All heavy atoms as a GROMACS GRO file, in nm:
protein
  605
    1MET      N    1   2.882   2.310  -7.516
    1MET     CA    2   2.872   2.281  -7.377
    1MET      C    3   2.924   2.395  -7.296
    1MET      O    4   3.038   2.445  -7.321
    1MET     CB    5   2.957   2.153  -7.348
    1MET     CG    6   2.961   2.122  -7.198
    1MET     SD    7   3.044   1.971  -7.161
    1MET     CE    8   3.207   2.003  -7.206
    2ARG      N    9   2.857   2.439  -7.198
    2ARG     CA   10   2.900   2.544  -7.111
    2ARG      C   11   2.946   2.484  -6.978
    2ARG      O   12   2.881   2.397  -6.922
    2ARG     CB   13   2.789   2.647  -7.083
    2ARG     CG   14   2.746   2.717  -7.209
    2ARG     CD   15   2.792   2.855  -7.195
    2ARG     NE   16   2.754   2.929  -7.321
    2ARG     CZ   17   2.829   3.023  -7.374
    2ARG    NH1   18   2.940   3.052  -7.318
    2ARG    NH2   19   2.790   3.081  -7.483
    3THR      N   20   3.053   2.534  -6.928
    3THR     CA   21   3.101   2.488  -6.797
    3THR      C   22   3.182   2.598  -6.735
    3THR      O   23   3.224   2.696  -6.803
    3THR     CB   24   3.184   2.358  -6.814
    3THR    OG1   25   3.214   2.313  -6.684
    3THR    CG2   26   3.314   2.386  -6.888
    4THR      N   27   3.211   2.589  -6.615
    4THR     CA   28   3.296   2.687  -6.539
    4THR      C   29   3.422   2.611  -6.502
    4THR      O   30   3.418   2.501  -6.446
    4THR     CB   31   3.226   2.735  -6.412
    4THR    OG1   32   3.101   2.796  -6.453
    4THR    CG2   33   3.307   2.833  -6.344
    5ILE      N   34   3.534   2.673  -6.525
    5ILE     CA   35   3.663   2.613  -6.485
    5ILE      C   36   3.742   2.715  -6.405
    5ILE      O   37   3.729   2.836  -6.426
    5ILE     CB   38   3.747   2.567  -6.607
    5ILE    CG1   39   3.772   2.685  -6.703
    5ILE    CG2   40   3.682   2.454  -6.682
    5ILE    CD1   41   3.872   2.649  -6.818
    6ASP      N   42   3.814   2.666  -6.311
    6ASP     CA   43   3.908   2.749  -6.232
    6ASP      C   44   4.043   2.742  -6.288
    6ASP      O   45   4.107   2.635  -6.286
    6ASP     CB   46   3.907   2.703  -6.084
    6ASP     CG   47   3.770   2.730  -6.018
    6ASP    OD1   48   3.710   2.831  -6.041
    6ASP    OD2   49   3.728   2.644  -5.936
    7LEU      N   50   4.093   2.853  -6.341
    7LEU     CA   51   4.227   2.852  -6.401
    7LEU      C   52   4.321   2.913  -6.296
    7LEU      O   53   4.291   3.008  -6.221
    7LEU     CB   54   4.227   2.943  -6.520
    7LEU     CG   55   4.147   2.900  -6.641
    7LEU    CD1   56   4.147   3.005  -6.751
    7LEU    CD2   57   4.197   2.764  -6.691
    8PRO      N   58   4.444   2.865  -6.290
    8PRO     CA   59   4.545   2.920  -6.204
    8PRO      C   60   4.570   3.064  -6.248
    8PRO      O   61   4.553   3.100  -6.368
    8PRO     CB   62   4.667   2.839  -6.223
    8PRO     CG   63   4.618   2.707  -6.279
    8PRO     CD   64   4.494   2.743  -6.355
    9ASP      N   65   4.612   3.155  -6.154
    9ASP     CA   66   4.634   3.292  -6.190
    9ASP      C   67   4.731   3.313  -6.305
    9ASP      O   68   4.708   3.399  -6.388
    9ASP     CB   69   4.681   3.368  -6.065
    9ASP     CG   70   4.573   3.379  -5.960
    9ASP    OD1   71   4.455   3.364  -5.995
    9ASP    OD2   72   4.609   3.402  -5.839
   10ASN      N   73   4.840   3.234  -6.307
   10ASN     CA   74   4.933   3.255  -6.412
   10ASN      C   75   4.880   3.216  -6.552
   10ASN      O   76   4.908   3.280  -6.647
   10ASN     CB   77   5.065   3.178  -6.384
   10ASN     CG   78   5.046   3.031  -6.369
   10ASN    OD1   79   4.934   2.981  -6.352
   10ASN    ND2   80   5.154   2.956  -6.381
   11VAL      N   81   4.797   3.113  -6.558
   11VAL     CA   82   4.734   3.076  -6.681
   11VAL      C   83   4.634   3.183  -6.730
   11VAL      O   84   4.630   3.220  -6.847
   11VAL     CB   85   4.666   2.940  -6.670
   11VAL    CG1   86   4.583   2.904  -6.794
   11VAL    CG2   87   4.762   2.828  -6.640
   12ALA      N   88   4.556   3.231  -6.639
   12ALA     CA   89   4.461   3.340  -6.672
   12ALA      C   90   4.534   3.464  -6.723
   12ALA      O   91   4.494   3.528  -6.820
   12ALA     CB   92   4.377   3.375  -6.551
   13ALA      N   93   4.649   3.494  -6.663
   13ALA     CA   94   4.727   3.612  -6.703
   13ALA      C   95   4.781   3.592  -6.847
   13ALA      O   96   4.781   3.682  -6.931
   13ALA     CB   97   4.844   3.639  -6.611
   14VAL      N   98   4.826   3.471  -6.876
   14VAL     CA   99   4.876   3.441  -7.013
   14VAL      C  100   4.764   3.455  -7.112
   14VAL      O  101   4.778   3.510  -7.224
   14VAL     CB  102   4.939   3.302  -7.016
   14VAL    CG1  103   4.965   3.258  -7.157
   14VAL    CG2  104   5.069   3.300  -6.937
   15LEU      N  105   4.644   3.401  -7.079
   15LEU     CA  106   4.530   3.408  -7.171
   15LEU      C  107   4.487   3.554  -7.191
   15LEU      O  108   4.455   3.590  -7.307
   15LEU     CB  109   4.413   3.328  -7.120
   15LEU     CG  110   4.433   3.178  -7.126
   15LEU    CD1  111   4.320   3.104  -7.050
   15LEU    CD2  112   4.436   3.131  -7.269
   16ARG      N  113   4.492   3.635  -7.090
   16ARG     CA  114   4.455   3.780  -7.104
   16ARG      C  115   4.555   3.849  -7.199
   16ARG      O  116   4.512   3.928  -7.284
   16ARG     CB  117   4.454   3.846  -6.970
   16ARG     CG  118   4.320   3.827  -6.893
   16ARG     CD  119   4.308   3.921  -6.774
   16ARG     NE  120   4.406   3.896  -6.676
   16ARG     CZ  121   4.399   3.809  -6.580
   16ARG    NH1  122   4.291   3.731  -6.568
   16ARG    NH2  123   4.491   3.791  -6.491
   17ARG      N  124   4.687   3.820  -7.184
   17ARG     CA  125   4.788   3.881  -7.265
   17ARG      C  126   4.771   3.837  -7.412
   17ARG      O  127   4.779   3.919  -7.504
   17ARG     CB  128   4.929   3.850  -7.218
   17ARG     CG  129   4.975   3.931  -7.098
   17ARG     CD  130   5.122   3.921  -7.075
   17ARG     NE  131   5.168   3.783  -7.060
   17ARG     CZ  132   5.178   3.716  -6.947
   17ARG    NH1  133   5.144   3.777  -6.831
   17ARG    NH2  134   5.224   3.591  -6.943
   18GLU      N  135   4.740   3.709  -7.434
   18GLU     CA  136   4.728   3.659  -7.570
   18GLU      C  137   4.599   3.717  -7.633
   18GLU      O  138   4.597   3.754  -7.751
   18GLU     CB  139   4.720   3.505  -7.569
   18GLU     CG  140   4.701   3.446  -7.707
   18GLU     CD  141   4.816   3.472  -7.798
   18GLU    OE1  142   4.928   3.510  -7.757
   18GLU    OE2  143   4.799   3.455  -7.921
   19SER      N  144   4.492   3.730  -7.554
   19SER     CA  145   4.370   3.794  -7.607
   19SER      C  146   4.398   3.939  -7.649
   19SER      O  147   4.357   3.981  -7.759
   19SER     CB  148   4.261   3.792  -7.498
   19SER     OG  149   4.146   3.850  -7.545
   20ALA      N  150   4.473   4.012  -7.566
   20ALA     CA  151   4.507   4.151  -7.600
   20ALA      C  152   4.593   4.156  -7.726
   20ALA      O  153   4.576   4.237  -7.814
   20ALA     CB  154   4.577   4.216  -7.485
   21ARG      N  155   4.689   4.059  -7.737
   21ARG     CA  156   4.777   4.056  -7.851
   21ARG      C  157   4.698   4.030  -7.983
   21ARG      O  158   4.730   4.085  -8.088
   21ARG     CB  159   4.882   3.947  -7.836
   21ARG     CG  160   4.990   3.950  -7.940
   21ARG     CD  161   5.086   3.831  -7.925
   21ARG     NE  162   5.026   3.707  -7.959
   21ARG     CZ  163   5.008   3.656  -8.084
   21ARG    NH1  164   5.047   3.733  -8.187
   21ARG    NH2  165   4.955   3.540  -8.111
   22ARG      N  166   4.594   3.953  -7.974
   22ARG     CA  167   4.514   3.924  -8.092
   22ARG      C  168   4.402   4.024  -8.121
   22ARG      O  169   4.328   4.003  -8.210
   22ARG     CB  170   4.450   3.784  -8.076
   22ARG     CG  171   4.552   3.670  -8.078
   22ARG     CD  172   4.478   3.537  -8.073
   22ARG     NE  173   4.574   3.425  -8.060
   22ARG     CZ  174   4.531   3.298  -8.071
   22ARG    NH1  175   4.408   3.269  -8.094
   22ARG    NH2  176   4.620   3.202  -8.050
   23GLY      N  177   4.393   4.123  -8.040
   23GLY     CA  178   4.294   4.227  -8.071
   23GLY      C  179   4.181   4.247  -7.969
   23GLY      O  180   4.088   4.314  -7.999
   24GLY      N  181   4.195   4.181  -7.856
   24GLY     CA  182   4.099   4.197  -7.748
   24GLY      C  183   3.991   4.093  -7.749
   24GLY      O  184   3.987   4.005  -7.832
   25ARG      N  185   3.895   4.109  -7.659
   25ARG     CA  186   3.789   4.011  -7.637
   25ARG      C  187   3.700   3.995  -7.756
   25ARG      O  188   3.645   3.885  -7.778
   25ARG     CB  189   3.703   4.046  -7.512
   25ARG     CG  190   3.780   4.022  -7.382
   25ARG     CD  191   3.689   4.038  -7.263
   25ARG     NE  192   3.653   4.183  -7.256
   25ARG     CZ  193   3.578   4.230  -7.159
   25ARG    NH1  194   3.525   4.154  -7.073
   25ARG    NH2  195   3.547   4.355  -7.155
   26ALA      N  196   3.681   4.096  -7.835
   26ALA     CA  197   3.592   4.089  -7.952
   26ALA      C  198   3.646   3.996  -8.055
   26ALA      O  199   3.573   3.922  -8.121
   26ALA     CB  200   3.567   4.225  -8.015
   27LYS      N  201   3.780   3.996  -8.073
   27LYS     CA  202   3.841   3.911  -8.175
   27LYS      C  203   3.897   3.778  -8.120
   27LYS      O  204   3.915   3.682  -8.194
   27LYS     CB  205   3.956   3.987  -8.244
   27LYS     CG  206   3.906   4.103  -8.326
   27LYS     CD  207   4.018   4.167  -8.400
   27LYS     CE  208   3.956   4.282  -8.484
   27LYS     NZ  209   4.060   4.349  -8.563
   28ALA      N  210   3.937   3.774  -7.992
   28ALA     CA  211   3.991   3.654  -7.933
   28ALA      C  212   3.941   3.634  -7.791
   28ALA      O  213   4.013   3.657  -7.693
   28ALA     CB  214   4.144   3.665  -7.935
   29PRO      N  215   3.813   3.590  -7.777
   29PRO     CA  216   3.764   3.568  -7.640
   29PRO      C  217   3.832   3.448  -7.573
   29PRO      O  218   3.892   3.366  -7.645
   29PRO     CB  219   3.615   3.540  -7.665
   29PRO     CG  220   3.609   3.488  -7.808
   29PRO     CD  221   3.716   3.558  -7.878
   30MET      N  222   3.827   3.445  -7.447
   30MET     CA  223   3.890   3.338  -7.368
   30MET      C  224   3.844   3.202  -7.414
   30MET      O  225   3.926   3.106  -7.420
   30MET     CB  226   3.858   3.355  -7.217
   30MET     CG  227   3.927   3.473  -7.155
   30MET     SD  228   4.091   3.432  -7.107
   30MET     CE  229   4.126   3.570  -7.001
   31VAL      N  230   3.718   3.187  -7.446
   31VAL     CA  231   3.666   3.059  -7.488
   31VAL      C  232   3.741   3.006  -7.612
   31VAL      O  233   3.779   2.892  -7.621
   31VAL     CB  234   3.514   3.066  -7.517
   31VAL    CG1  235   3.464   2.942  -7.577
   31VAL    CG2  236   3.442   3.094  -7.388
   32ARG      N  237   3.762   3.093  -7.708
   32ARG     CA  238   3.836   3.054  -7.830
   32ARG      C  239   3.982   3.020  -7.800
   32ARG      O  240   4.034   2.926  -7.851
   32ARG     CB  241   3.828   3.163  -7.931
   32ARG     CG  242   3.893   3.122  -8.062
   32ARG     CD  243   3.884   3.224  -8.174
   32ARG     NE  244   3.751   3.264  -8.196
   32ARG     CZ  245   3.712   3.381  -8.249
   32ARG    NH1  246   3.807   3.468  -8.280
   32ARG    NH2  247   3.587   3.415  -8.264
   33LEU      N  248   4.044   3.100  -7.711
   33LEU     CA  249   4.185   3.074  -7.676
   33LEU      C  250   4.201   2.935  -7.610
   33LEU      O  251   4.291   2.862  -7.637
   33LEU     CB  252   4.237   3.191  -7.586
   33LEU     CG  253   4.251   3.323  -7.651
   33LEU    CD1  254   4.298   3.425  -7.551
   33LEU    CD2  255   4.338   3.320  -7.774
   34ILE      N  256   4.105   2.909  -7.517
   34ILE     CA  257   4.114   2.780  -7.445
   34ILE      C  258   4.084   2.670  -7.543
   34ILE      O  259   4.154   2.564  -7.541
   34ILE     CB  260   4.016   2.784  -7.326
   34ILE    CG1  261   4.063   2.882  -7.220
   34ILE    CG2  262   4.005   2.643  -7.266
   34ILE    CD1  263   3.965   2.913  -7.110
   35SER      N  264   3.987   2.684  -7.632
   35SER     CA  265   3.955   2.581  -7.730
   35SER      C  266   4.074   2.555  -7.818
   35SER      O  267   4.108   2.438  -7.848
   35SER     CB  268   3.835   2.621  -7.812
   35SER     OG  269   3.723   2.634  -7.734
   36ASP      N  270   4.136   2.659  -7.872
   36ASP     CA  271   4.257   2.645  -7.952
   36ASP      C  272   4.367   2.570  -7.882
   36ASP      O  273   4.428   2.480  -7.940
   36ASP     CB  274   4.305   2.779  -7.999
   36ASP     CG  275   4.211   2.848  -8.101
   36ASP    OD1  276   4.117   2.784  -8.152
   36ASP    OD2  277   4.235   2.966  -8.128
   37ALA      N  278   4.386   2.606  -7.756
   37ALA     CA  279   4.498   2.541  -7.677
   37ALA      C  280   4.469   2.394  -7.659
   37ALA      O  281   4.556   2.311  -7.673
   37ALA     CB  282   4.512   2.611  -7.545
   38VAL      N  283   4.345   2.360  -7.630
   38VAL     CA  284   4.310   2.218  -7.608
   38VAL      C  285   4.321   2.140  -7.741
   38VAL      O  286   4.373   2.027  -7.741
   38VAL     CB  287   4.163   2.203  -7.554
   38VAL    CG1  288   4.116   2.064  -7.557
   38VAL    CG2  289   4.158   2.260  -7.410
   39LEU      N  290   4.279   2.202  -7.852
   39LEU     CA  291   4.292   2.132  -7.980
   39LEU      C  292   4.436   2.109  -8.018
   39LEU      O  293   4.472   2.007  -8.074
   39LEU     CB  294   4.220   2.206  -8.088
   39LEU     CG  295   4.066   2.200  -8.082
   39LEU    CD1  296   4.004   2.295  -8.187
   39LEU    CD2  297   4.018   2.061  -8.103
   40VAL      N  298   4.523   2.210  -7.991
   40VAL     CA  299   4.661   2.194  -8.027
   40VAL      C  300   4.724   2.088  -7.936
   40VAL      O  301   4.805   2.003  -7.984
   40VAL     CB  302   4.738   2.329  -8.010
   40VAL    CG1  303   4.883   2.312  -8.006
   40VAL    CG2  304   4.696   2.428  -8.117
   41ALA      N  305   4.691   2.084  -7.808
   41ALA     CA  306   4.751   1.996  -7.717
   41ALA      C  307   4.699   1.850  -7.732
   41ALA      O  308   4.774   1.757  -7.722
   41ALA     CB  309   4.734   2.042  -7.573
   42TYR      N  310   4.568   1.833  -7.753
   42TYR     CA  311   4.511   1.704  -7.749
   42TYR      C  312   4.434   1.660  -7.877
   42TYR      O  313   4.406   1.544  -7.897
   42TYR     CB  314   4.408   1.691  -7.635
   42TYR     CG  315   4.479   1.716  -7.502
   42TYR    CD1  316   4.451   1.831  -7.429
   42TYR    CD2  317   4.561   1.622  -7.444
   42TYR    CE1  318   4.514   1.857  -7.309
   42TYR    CE2  319   4.622   1.640  -7.326
   42TYR     CZ  320   4.597   1.760  -7.255
   42TYR     OH  321   4.662   1.782  -7.139
   43GLY      N  322   4.398   1.756  -7.963
   43GLY     CA  323   4.313   1.725  -8.072
   43GLY      C  324   4.373   1.672  -8.196
   43GLY      O  325   4.317   1.606  -8.279
   44ARG      N  326   4.503   1.704  -8.218
   44ARG     CA  327   4.573   1.666  -8.333
   44ARG      C  328   4.678   1.557  -8.300
   44ARG      O  329   4.763   1.581  -8.215
   44ARG     CB  330   4.637   1.781  -8.402
   44ARG     CG  331   4.537   1.880  -8.448
   44ARG     CD  332   4.598   1.998  -8.522
   44ARG     NE  333   4.496   2.089  -8.558
   44ARG     CZ  334   4.476   2.208  -8.492
   44ARG    NH1  335   4.550   2.242  -8.393
   44ARG    NH2  336   4.382   2.289  -8.532
   45SER      N  337   4.678   1.450  -8.366
   45SER     CA  338   4.772   1.340  -8.338
   45SER      C  339   4.909   1.366  -8.392
   45SER      O  340   5.010   1.327  -8.334
   45SER     CB  341   4.719   1.210  -8.386
   45SER     OG  342   4.700   1.214  -8.528
   46LYS      N  343   4.920   1.434  -8.509
   46LYS     CA  344   5.048   1.458  -8.570
   46LYS      C  345   5.045   1.589  -8.646
   46LYS      O  346   4.944   1.615  -8.710
   46LYS     CB  347   5.075   1.344  -8.667
   46LYS     CG  348   5.218   1.333  -8.716
   46LYS     CD  349   5.236   1.209  -8.795
   46LYS     CE  350   5.381   1.197  -8.836
   46LYS     NZ  351   5.406   1.074  -8.916
   47PRO      N  352   5.152   1.667  -8.644
   47PRO     CA  353   5.149   1.793  -8.719
   47PRO      C  354   5.129   1.763  -8.870
   47PRO      O  355   5.170   1.664  -8.923
   47PRO     CB  356   5.286   1.852  -8.693
   47PRO     CG  357   5.336   1.785  -8.567
   47PRO     CD  358   5.271   1.650  -8.562
   48ALA      N  359   5.067   1.862  -8.933
   48ALA     CA  360   5.033   1.847  -9.078
   48ALA      C  361   5.153   1.863  -9.166
   48ALA      O  362   5.149   1.838  -9.286
   48ALA     CB  363   4.923   1.950  -9.116
   49GLY      N  364   5.269   1.904  -9.115
   49GLY     CA  365   5.384   1.925  -9.193
   49GLY      C  366   5.503   1.967  -9.109
   49GLY      O  367   5.500   1.950  -8.991
   50LYS      N  368   5.601   2.032  -9.178
   50LYS     CA  369   5.716   2.080  -9.100
   50LYS      C  370   5.749   2.215  -9.150
   50LYS      O  371   5.708   2.258  -9.259
   50LYS     CB  372   5.830   1.982  -9.108
   50LYS     CG  373   5.879   1.957  -9.244
   50LYS     CD  374   5.997   1.854  -9.241
   50LYS     CE  375   6.049   1.825  -9.379
   50LYS     NZ  376   6.160   1.742  -9.382
   51ALA      N  377   5.841   2.280  -9.079
   51ALA     CA  378   5.880   2.416  -9.117
   51ALA      C  379   5.958   2.413  -9.246
   51ALA      O  380   6.030   2.317  -9.276
   51ALA     CB  381   5.968   2.477  -9.004
   52GLN      N  382   5.940   2.519  -9.330
   52GLN     CA  383   6.015   2.532  -9.452
   52GLN      C  384   6.081   2.668  -9.455
   52GLN      O  385   6.026   2.765  -9.408
   52GLN     CB  386   5.920   2.525  -9.572
   52GLN     CG  387   5.853   2.388  -9.590
   52GLN     CD  388   5.758   2.396  -9.706
   52GLN    OE1  389   5.711   2.495  -9.749
   52GLN    NE2  390   5.727   2.273  -9.759
   53LEU      N  391   6.203   2.677  -9.503
   53LEU     CA  392   6.267   2.801  -9.523
   53LEU      C  393   6.252   2.847  -9.666
   53LEU      O  394   6.280   2.775  -9.759
   53LEU     CB  395   6.422   2.785  -9.490
   53LEU     CG  396   6.500   2.914  -9.510
   53LEU    CD1  397   6.460   3.017  -9.405
   53LEU    CD2  398   6.650   2.885  -9.490
   54VAL      N  399   6.198   2.970  -9.684
   54VAL     CA  400   6.178   3.024  -9.814
   54VAL      C  401   6.263   3.153  -9.818
   54VAL      O  402   6.254   3.239  -9.738
   54VAL     CB  403   6.026   3.064  -9.834
   54VAL    CG1  404   6.003   3.120  -9.973
   54VAL    CG2  405   5.941   2.937  -9.815
   55VAL      N  406   6.347   3.156  -9.925
   55VAL     CA  407   6.433   3.273  -9.941
   55VAL      C  408   6.378   3.363 -10.054
   55VAL      O  409   6.358   3.315 -10.168
   55VAL     CB  410   6.578   3.230  -9.974
   55VAL    CG1  411   6.669   3.355  -9.991
   55VAL    CG2  412   6.632   3.142  -9.864
   56LYS      N  413   6.346   3.486 -10.020
   56LYS     CA  414   6.294   3.581 -10.119
   56LYS      C  415   6.368   3.714 -10.104
   56LYS      O  416   6.374   3.768  -9.996
   56LYS     CB  417   6.148   3.608 -10.102
   56LYS     CG  418   6.056   3.491 -10.133
   56LYS     CD  419   5.913   3.527 -10.124
   56LYS     CE  420   5.822   3.406 -10.160
   56LYS     NZ  421   5.686   3.440 -10.147
   57ALA      N  422   6.422   3.762 -10.215
   57ALA     CA  423   6.489   3.892 -10.218
   57ALA      C  424   6.591   3.905 -10.104
   57ALA      O  425   6.601   4.006 -10.039
   57ALA     CB  426   6.385   4.004 -10.212
   58GLY      N  427   6.668   3.798 -10.084
   58GLY     CA  428   6.774   3.805  -9.980
   58GLY      C  429   6.726   3.788  -9.838
   58GLY      O  430   6.800   3.802  -9.745
   59ARG      N  431   6.599   3.765  -9.820
   59ARG     CA  432   6.546   3.743  -9.685
   59ARG      C  433   6.500   3.599  -9.667
   59ARG      O  434   6.441   3.538  -9.756
   59ARG     CB  435   6.423   3.833  -9.661
   59ARG     CG  436   6.458   3.975  -9.652
   59ARG     CD  437   6.333   4.055  -9.616
   59ARG     NE  438   6.367   4.194  -9.604
   59ARG     CZ  439   6.282   4.290  -9.580
   59ARG    NH1  440   6.155   4.257  -9.567
   59ARG    NH2  441   6.320   4.413  -9.568
   60GLY      N  442   6.534   3.546  -9.552
   60GLY     CA  443   6.486   3.408  -9.519
   60GLY      C  444   6.358   3.414  -9.439
   60GLY      O  445   6.346   3.480  -9.338
   61LEU      N  446   6.256   3.345  -9.492
   61LEU     CA  447   6.126   3.335  -9.417
   61LEU      C  448   6.103   3.189  -9.380
   61LEU      O  449   6.127   3.101  -9.455
   61LEU     CB  450   6.015   3.377  -9.512
   61LEU     CG  451   6.018   3.519  -9.570
   61LEU    CD1  452   5.916   3.535  -9.672
   61LEU    CD2  453   6.014   3.620  -9.460
   62VAL      N  454   6.063   3.170  -9.253
   62VAL     CA  455   6.030   3.037  -9.211
   62VAL      C  456   5.877   3.024  -9.217
   62VAL      O  457   5.805   3.099  -9.154
   62VAL     CB  458   6.077   3.011  -9.062
   62VAL    CG1  459   6.032   2.875  -9.014
   62VAL    CG2  460   6.229   3.024  -9.056
   63ARG      N  461   5.830   2.929  -9.296
   63ARG     CA  462   5.688   2.914  -9.321
   63ARG      C  463   5.644   2.784  -9.253
   63ARG      O  464   5.698   2.677  -9.272
   63ARG     CB  465   5.657   2.904  -9.473
   63ARG     CG  466   5.512   2.896  -9.500
   63ARG     CD  467   5.486   2.904  -9.649
   63ARG     NE  468   5.520   3.046  -9.688
   63ARG     CZ  469   5.542   3.079  -9.814
   63ARG    NH1  470   5.544   2.989  -9.907
   63ARG    NH2  471   5.569   3.202  -9.844
   64MET      N  472   5.540   2.799  -9.165
   64MET     CA  473   5.490   2.683  -9.089
   64MET      C  474   5.350   2.648  -9.148
   64MET      O  475   5.280   2.733  -9.194
   64MET     CB  476   5.471   2.723  -8.944
   64MET     CG  477   5.605   2.750  -8.871
   64MET     SD  478   5.706   2.606  -8.859
   64MET     CE  479   5.612   2.500  -8.753
   65PRO      N  480   5.316   2.519  -9.141
   65PRO     CA  481   5.182   2.479  -9.181
   65PRO      C  482   5.078   2.550  -9.093
   65PRO      O  483   5.103   2.584  -8.976
   65PRO     CB  484   5.182   2.330  -9.156
   65PRO     CG  485   5.323   2.288  -9.148
   65PRO     CD  486   5.395   2.405  -9.098
   66ALA      N  487   4.957   2.566  -9.142
   66ALA     CA  488   4.850   2.630  -9.067
   66ALA      C  489   4.817   2.552  -8.938
   66ALA      O  490   4.818   2.429  -8.935
   66ALA     CB  491   4.722   2.633  -9.151
   67GLY      N  492   4.798   2.624  -8.829
   67GLY     CA  493   4.762   2.567  -8.705
   67GLY      C  494   4.880   2.518  -8.619
   67GLY      O  495   4.859   2.463  -8.511
   68ILE      N  496   4.998   2.535  -8.666
   68ILE     CA  497   5.116   2.489  -8.591
   68ILE      C  498   5.185   2.608  -8.525
   68ILE      O  499   5.204   2.709  -8.591
   68ILE     CB  500   5.215   2.418  -8.687
   68ILE    CG1  501   5.150   2.304  -8.758
   68ILE    CG2  502   5.339   2.374  -8.609
   68ILE    CD1  503   5.100   2.188  -8.672
   69VAL      N  504   5.217   2.594  -8.400
   69VAL     CA  505   5.284   2.697  -8.323
   69VAL      C  506   5.434   2.685  -8.357
   69VAL      O  507   5.489   2.581  -8.354
   69VAL     CB  508   5.260   2.688  -8.171
   69VAL    CG1  509   5.340   2.787  -8.095
   69VAL    CG2  510   5.112   2.695  -8.141
   70ILE      N  511   5.496   2.800  -8.386
   70ILE     CA  512   5.641   2.794  -8.419
   70ILE      C  513   5.722   2.791  -8.293
   70ILE      O  514   5.702   2.864  -8.198
   70ILE     CB  515   5.677   2.927  -8.498
   70ILE    CG1  516   5.605   2.931  -8.624
   70ILE    CG2  517   5.828   2.930  -8.515
   70ILE    CD1  518   5.626   3.053  -8.703
   71THR      N  519   5.812   2.691  -8.292
   71THR     CA  520   5.904   2.670  -8.175
   71THR      C  521   6.045   2.696  -8.224
   71THR      O  522   6.072   2.693  -8.341
   71THR     CB  523   5.890   2.531  -8.115
   71THR    OG1  524   5.939   2.436  -8.215
   71THR    CG2  525   5.749   2.496  -8.072
   72SER      N  526   6.133   2.722  -8.128
   72SER     CA  527   6.272   2.745  -8.162
   72SER      C  528   6.333   2.622  -8.231
   72SER      O  529   6.415   2.631  -8.320
   72SER     CB  530   6.354   2.775  -8.034
   72SER     OG  531   6.309   2.893  -7.977
   73GLU      N  532   6.291   2.503  -8.187
   73GLU     CA  533   6.342   2.378  -8.246
   73GLU      C  534   6.300   2.368  -8.392
   73GLU      O  535   6.383   2.329  -8.476
   73GLU     CB  536   6.289   2.259  -8.167
   73GLU     CG  537   6.335   2.128  -8.215
   73GLU     CD  538   6.280   2.013  -8.131
   73GLU    OE1  539   6.305   2.014  -8.010
   73GLU    OE2  540   6.218   1.924  -8.193
   74GLU      N  541   6.173   2.401  -8.427
   74GLU     CA  542   6.132   2.397  -8.565
   74GLU      C  543   6.208   2.493  -8.648
   74GLU      O  544   6.242   2.466  -8.764
   74GLU     CB  545   5.977   2.427  -8.568
   74GLU     CG  546   5.889   2.321  -8.519
   74GLU     CD  547   5.882   2.204  -8.614
   74GLU    OE1  548   5.904   2.219  -8.733
   74GLU    OE2  549   5.854   2.095  -8.568
   75VAL      N  550   6.231   2.614  -8.597
   75VAL     CA  551   6.310   2.716  -8.674
   75VAL      C  552   6.451   2.661  -8.700
   75VAL      O  553   6.507   2.672  -8.807
   75VAL     CB  554   6.313   2.850  -8.599
   75VAL    CG1  555   6.405   2.947  -8.666
   75VAL    CG2  556   6.171   2.910  -8.593
   76ALA      N  557   6.514   2.604  -8.594
   76ALA     CA  558   6.652   2.553  -8.608
   76ALA      C  559   6.654   2.440  -8.712
   76ALA      O  560   6.748   2.434  -8.791
   76ALA     CB  561   6.701   2.503  -8.475
   77ASN      N  562   6.555   2.348  -8.710
   77ASN     CA  563   6.552   2.239  -8.807
   77ASN      C  564   6.536   2.289  -8.949
   77ASN      O  565   6.595   2.248  -9.040
   77ASN     CB  566   6.436   2.148  -8.776
   77ASN     CG  567   6.459   2.064  -8.649
   77ASN    OD1  568   6.571   2.050  -8.605
   77ASN    ND2  569   6.352   2.013  -8.593
   78ALA      N  570   6.453   2.394  -8.966
   78ALA     CA  571   6.434   2.450  -9.101
   78ALA      C  572   6.561   2.516  -9.152
   78ALA      O  573   6.597   2.506  -9.266
   78ALA     CB  574   6.316   2.552  -9.100
   79LEU      N  575   6.629   2.588  -9.061
   79LEU     CA  576   6.756   2.650  -9.102
   79LEU      C  577   6.866   2.550  -9.131
   79LEU      O  578   6.946   2.570  -9.224
   79LEU     CB  579   6.796   2.746  -8.994
   79LEU     CG  580   6.713   2.871  -8.973
   79LEU    CD1  581   6.758   2.949  -8.852
   79LEU    CD2  582   6.710   2.957  -9.094
   80GLU      N  583   6.868   2.440  -9.065
   80GLU     CA  584   6.961   2.334  -9.092
   80GLU      C  585   6.942   2.272  -9.229
   80GLU      O  586   7.035   2.237  -9.302
   80GLU     CB  587   6.953   2.220  -8.986
   80GLU     CG  588   7.027   2.254  -8.855
   80GLU     CD  589   7.021   2.137  -8.760
   80GLU    OE1  590   6.991   2.021  -8.800
   80GLU    OE2  591   7.045   2.160  -8.640
   81GLU      N  592   6.814   2.254  -9.268
   81GLU     CA  593   6.781   2.195  -9.397
   81GLU      C  594   6.815   2.284  -9.518
   81GLU      O  595   6.834   2.232  -9.625
   81GLU     CB  596   6.631   2.158  -9.402
   81GLU     CG  597   6.598   2.041  -9.309
   81GLU     CD  598   6.453   2.008  -9.314
   81GLU    OE1  599   6.378   2.068  -9.400
   81GLU    OE2  600   6.404   1.926  -9.235
   82ALA      N  601   6.821   2.415  -9.490
   82ALA     CA  602   6.848   2.510  -9.598
   82ALA      C  603   6.990   2.510  -9.649
   82ALA      O  604   7.084   2.477  -9.597
   82ALA     CB  605   6.808   2.648  -9.555
   0.00000   0.00000   0.00000
């Protein structure tokens, strides 16, 4: 479905920065970024898992399930469990 939406300037700026961070319009067009954001916000009823702390060679890695945005709270919870 094609539609036109009016985004606030600050939202458009965030989407442009995220597109640039992911490699530009060829790799991360606005349509995909908006679709991903809507699916994360409304499409999934419950996260597929939780953060895990993996220690390898003296380094701690926080591993998140696919499709989950890492938040400070998730990192803190994973560190507490370790």
